[in-house]
N, C-alpha and C positions, 0 to 999 in steps of 0.2 A: 775299193776305197783308195783314193790317192794318198799314199802314206807320207808324201812329202809335205802334206798340209798339216803343219804343226804349229800350235800356239804354245810357246814355252815361257813359263814364268818362274823366275828364280829369286830367292831372297838371299842376299849376302849377309850371313848371320841373321837373316830375317827374310829378305826377299828381293828378287829381281823380276820384273815383268818383261817378258819378251813376246811381242806380237808379230806373227809372221804368216804369210800365205804359203811360203815354203822356206827351206833352210838357207837359201841363198839371199833371201830378203828378210831382214830382221829389224824390228824396232824394239829397243830394249829400255826398260825403266826399272829402277831399283829403289829399295829402301834398306837401311841397316836395322839390326836388332838393338841398336843403341836407342836411348830415349830421344824421340824426334819431334817432328812438327805434325800439324793436323793433316797436311798433304804430303805424305812420305815419298811419293814417287819422283824419281829423278831419272834423267836420260843417262844411258850408259852404252858405250860401244862395246859389244861383246862378240867375239868370234866363236861361232859354233863350229867346232872342228870335226871333220869327217876323215881324219887321217887313217892310214893303214894300221889300225890297232886290232889285233886278233882277239883281244879279250877286254873285259870291262865289267862293271857291275851290271847284272842282268835284270831286265824287266820283261816278264813274259805275260801276255794278255790273252784272256779267253772271253771275249765279249759275248759269245753265245751262251755262256753260263751265267745266269742271273740269280741274285739273292734278294735282299729286302729293298723296299722303296725307302728312300731318304725323306725325312720330314723337315730337316733344316738344321741350321747352326745358329747359335746365339749366346746370350748371357743373361745374368740376373739383374733385375731392378731391385733397389733397396732404398730405405728411407735415408740413410747416410748419403748415398749417391744422389738422391733427389735434392737433399738440402744443399749439397755442394754445387750441383748443377744450377739451382735457382739463385745461388750467390753471384752468378755471372750476369753480365748484361744480356738482354734478349738476343742481340746479334751473336754473342759468344755461345749462348745456349744453342742457337740454331746451327752453328758450325759443328758443335760436338755431336748433336743428334744426327745431323747429316752424315758425319763421318761414320757413325755406327750403323745407320739404317738405310741410307740411300742406296739404290741398286747399283750405282756406279762406284760406290765406296765399299765398305765392308759388307753392307747389305744383309744384316742379321734378319733371320726369318723365324726363329723358334726360341722364345725367351721365357723367363720365370719371374714370378713375384711371390711375396709372402702374404698369407692370410693372418693379419695381425703382425706382431713384431717378430722379426728374425733376430739372429745374433748381430745383424747389421742394421737393426733399428737404432734410433737414438737412445732409446731405453725400452723397457718392457711395457707392452700395452696390448689390449684386446678391444673388441668392439662391444663387449657386454660386461659391464662392471657392477651391475646390481645383483647381489646374491638372490637366487631364487627366481630370476626373471626367465622362467621357462618358456614363455611365449615370445620372448625377444622384443617386448614393447619398448625397452630402453636402448635397443641396438642402434649403433651409430658408427658410420665410417668417417666422421668429421676429422679425425686425426689424419687420415690419408689424404684429405683435401689439400693439405698444406704442401706436402712434398711428393708423395708417392703418385697420386693421380696426375698432377701436372707433368711429371716425368713420363708416365705411361702415355698420356695423351699426345705429348710431343712426338713420341716414337710412332704411334699409330697414325699420326698426321703424315709422316714420311712414308710409312709402310702400312696401309690399311689392312693388308693381308697377313700381318704378323700373327703367328700362332703363339698364344700365351697360356702357360699353365701356372697353377698356384698350389701352395701347401701351407699348413700351419706349423709353426714350431711348438706351439702350445695352445691348448684350449684356454678359455677364460679361467682365471684363478679359482673362482667359486665352483667350477665343475671338477676340480682336482682334489685328490686326497690331502695334499699338502697346502691347499689354498694359496698357491703361488704360481705365477707364470714361469719362474725360473726353478731350477733344480738344486741339487746338493743340499737338501733340507732334511730335518730330522724325520719328517713323515714322508711316505712314499710319493715320488714324483710321477703320478699316474692319474688317468681319468677314473673317476668314480664308477664302479661297476653297478650302475643303477639305471634302469630303463627310463626313468624320468630325465636323467642327465643325458642319456643317449638321444632321446627325442629332442631335448633342448639343443644339443650340439648339432644334430642334423638340421634343425631350424636355423641355427647360427650360420651354417654353411649356405643354406638356401638364401638367407637374407643377404649375406655377403655377395653372392653371385648376382642376385637381383639388383642390389644397390649399384654394383659395378656396371651391370648392363644399363642401368638408368644413366650412368655417367658416360656411356658410349664405349665401355671396355668389356669385350666378351672374353670370358675365360674358357678356353677350349676344353681343358681337363683340369682336374684337381687330384692331388695325392692326399690321402687321409691324414698322414702324419709324417713330418720330416724326421729322418733318422730315428726310427721308433725305438732304438735301443739306447738312446743318448740320455744321460742324466748329468746335466751340466749347470754351471753357474749362470749361463745365459738361457733364454727361453728354450724349453725342451719338455718332453713328455714321453715316458716309457709306455709303450703300447704293444702288447703281445700280438702275434699274427691272428690268434683266435679272437681276441677282443676287436681288432681292426675289422675282421670279417663280419662279426656279429653286428657291430655298429653300422657297417655299410649295408649289409643285406637286409637287416631287419628294420633299419631306420632311415639311413640316408637315401638309398635307392627308392624305397616306396614314397618318400616325401618328394623327391625330385620328380618322380612320375606324376604325382598328384599336382604339383606346382608347374608342370610342363617346363622343367629346367633341362636344357639340352646338354649342359656341361657333362662330359664323361668322367666317371669315377675310376681312378686307378689306385691300386695298393701301393704302399711305400710312403716315403722314399726309404729303400733298404740299402744298407751297406754291410760289409763283412768285417767289422772291427773285431768282434769277439765271437759272434754266433752266426748261424746260417738261417736267420729268420726268413729270408727269401725262399730258400728251399723248403723250410717247414711250412710256409704259407701254401706252397703249391701242392702239398699233400692233403690239404683240408678240403672237405666236402663244400660245395658251393663256391669255390674259388673262381670258377668260370663266370660268375656274375660280375667280377671286375672286368673292365675293358682291357686292362693290362697292368704292368708294374713299372714304377719308377725306381731307378737304381743309380747309386753313386759310390765311389770308392770300393768298387767290386772287381775282383780278379776275373780276367777273361775266361778262365776255365769254369768258373762258377756261373758266369753268364751263359756259356754254351750248354752247360748242364741244365740250367733252368729252361732254356729254350727247347731243349730235347724233351723235358718233362711236360711242358705245356706250350707247344708251338702256336696254339691259337691265341695265346695272350701276348700282346705287344709289349716288348721291353723297350723303354726309352730312358735316356740319360738325363740326369737332373742337376748335377753339380760337378764342376771341374776342380782339379787340385788347387787348393787355396794358397799353398806355400806360406811365406813369412813376412810379406811386405817389402822385401828387398827389390822386387821387380827387376831381377837380373837377366842378362843375356843368357847365362847358363841355364836358368830355369826355363826361359822361353824356348830354348833348343829342344825341350822335351814335349812341347805342346802337340806337334804333329804326331809324335809317337803315342801320346795319350789318346788323342782323338781316334787314331787308327786302331788302337786296341779295342775301343768300344764299338766302332762301326764294323770292323772286321770280325767281331764276335757276334754280330747280328742285330745290334741296336740301331734304332732308326734315326738317331740325331746325336748332337753333342751340345751341351749347355755349359758354357764357361760360368764361373761364379760372378764376382762383383765386376760389373762393367765400369762403374765409376766409384771412386772413393775420394775423400778429402786429403789434405796434405799430411795428416797424421798416419794414414794407411790403416787406422785402428777401428775395431768394432766398438760398440757401446760398452763393451766389457774389456777394453784395452787389449785386444788381440789383433796384432798387425797381420794383414793379408795382402796378397797381390791383387792387382786390378788392371784393366786395360788402360784406364785413364785416371790420373790424380789431378784434382782441382784444388788450388790454394785459395781458400775463401777470402783471405785478407788481401793478398796480392792480385787476385783475379787472374791468375795464370793457369794454363792448361798443360799438363804433361802427358804425352802419349808414351806408354811404356813398351818394352820389348814384346810382351804378350800381345799387344795390339797388332803389331805387324804379323805375327804368326796367325792370329785368329782372323785377321783381315783376308789373307790369301785363302785360308780354308773356307771361310764363309762366302767369299767373292765367287768361288768356283763350285762349291758343293751346294746344290739348290734343291728345294722341295720337288719331289717327283723324279729326281735322279734315281737310278737303280744301281746298286753295287754289283760289280762283275768280278769274276774270278781272275786272279793274277798272282804273280809270285815275284818276290824280290827279297834280298837280305837287308834292305834298308827300310826304314819306316815309310809306309806307302798306303794310300787309299786310291782305289780305282772305281769309277762310276761311268755310266753313260746316260745321256739325257734323252728326251723323247724324240729328238731328231737323229739319234744314233751317234752323236759325237762322243768320243771317249775322252774322259778327263782323268789325268793321272796327277796326284799330289804325292811327291816323293822328296825325301830329305837326303842330301849328300852330307853325311856326317864326317867325311874325311877332312883333314887339315890341308888339303890341296885340291885344285880342280881335278875332277875325275871323269873318266869316260863311262858312259852308261850305254848299254846296248838294249834297244827295245825290240822285242820279238812279237810279231803279230801276223797270224795267218800266213806263215811261211816267209815273211819279209823280215829283214833286220835293218835297223838304222842306228848309227852311233851318234851320240850327242855328248858334248863335254859340259858338265854342270859345275858352277862355281863352288868353291870350298865352303863348307858349313852353310849350305843353302837349303831352303825349302823351295821346291820347284813345282809349278803346275804346267802340265803338257796337255794340250787339247788336240786330239786327232779327228 
C-alpha cells in the first residue's frame, strides 16, 4: 500500500476537510463548531508538517484484525422537527434535507422514527383511540400524514437506501393499566397483562408497518418499547424484560409471519439508568427469537458484557445524548467520543437524537434538547448547530458495509476499512494546540500535524 496516499479531514473545533493524493499535495476545507451555514466547508491553506519530531500522539493500525460490520450513521425524525421543516418554503426544505441525506453532504444512512408520539411529538397521540378496538378497525395514521410522513418521504427521496427503525414510547391509552399514554399517574404506567391486549397490540404494530409500507416507507426493524424502565410525564410505558419477551414471541412474531411482514423485531430500547434489564433479558429462555437488541445511554462495559453473553444477537444504537438545548461547542466536542464508545464496544451503528427542532429547542413537554438544526418557524431561518458539523464528518466517512478494524490511540478514535480496502480513521485532537500524530501501519510510520481541538478523518 502506498502510505503517502492520505485523505485528511480536520475540523477546527469541528472540522477541516483535507483531500490529497499525497502529503505534498493538499486541498483543505474546513468548518468550525460554531453555529454556521448550510454549506460549512471553506478553503484553508494548511501545512502538514513532517518535521523531525521523535514523538507525538500515536495511532497504531491493525487492518488485518476485523470486527463488526457497520450499518450506518444517522439521527431521529420526530413530529416537532417535521412541523418545523414544513414551515419553510419548498426550496428551503430541499436544502435542509439535502444537507442531511445527500451522499456528498452528511449522507445519513441509518435513522429512527416513533410509532405514535414520542416525547418530541407535538402532544400525546396513538393510532388507536377507541377502547376495545381489538381488531384495529379504527386504526389510522392520519396524524402522521401532516408532518412525519412528509419529513420521511423527503429523506427517502434523497436516499432511497436509508435504513429506518421505529419504536413506540407508549401503547394506546386503552391498552394500559393507567389508561394514559403518559406516565407519572396514580395507576401503574404499564401494558395490561392480558392476552387479548397482547394480540391487539401485535395487530397495532402490524397495521402500522403495513400502512407505512403503503406510503412507500419501509421500516427495516422495530424495537418493542422505548426505554422500557421509564415512567415519565411524557409518553412512556414500563415493560419488564419477561413481558416484552412474551408479547414478542407469543404474539408479534407469529402475526408478522402470518401477515408476511418482513420487518425485523428487536428487543429494547434498553438503557442502564437504574437497572440491568438488558442483561436480565439475555438470561431468559427464547431470547434468541429476537433479531437483536436496541440500546441507548448504556456504559461500554455493559455492552461488551452483553455481546459476550449473546454474540449472535446484534446490538445496535438507538439514541444519542440529548443534552439541554444549549447546542454548545463544548457539547459537540464530545460527539466523536460518544460515537467511538458505542462502535468500539461492538455496536453496528450510531443514531443521533433530534435531527431538527424548532426555535424553542423544547419537546411537547417543555424539555429543551440539542439538535443538529434549529428552524425558526416565524422568521423562516435555519440554524446549523455545532453537533451538525461533528455528525457531518462522522456520517460522511463511516458508511454501511465498512468493517471496524483493530487500532490503538489515547485520543477518541474510530477506525474502519471499506470494501476496497481503504482505511478510514476518525480521530479527535483534543489538545489546545496543533499537535503531531504518528500513524503506524505495517512497519511504516508517518507524522502528521493536526489542528487544535479538531476532529480529523484520514483515509489511507
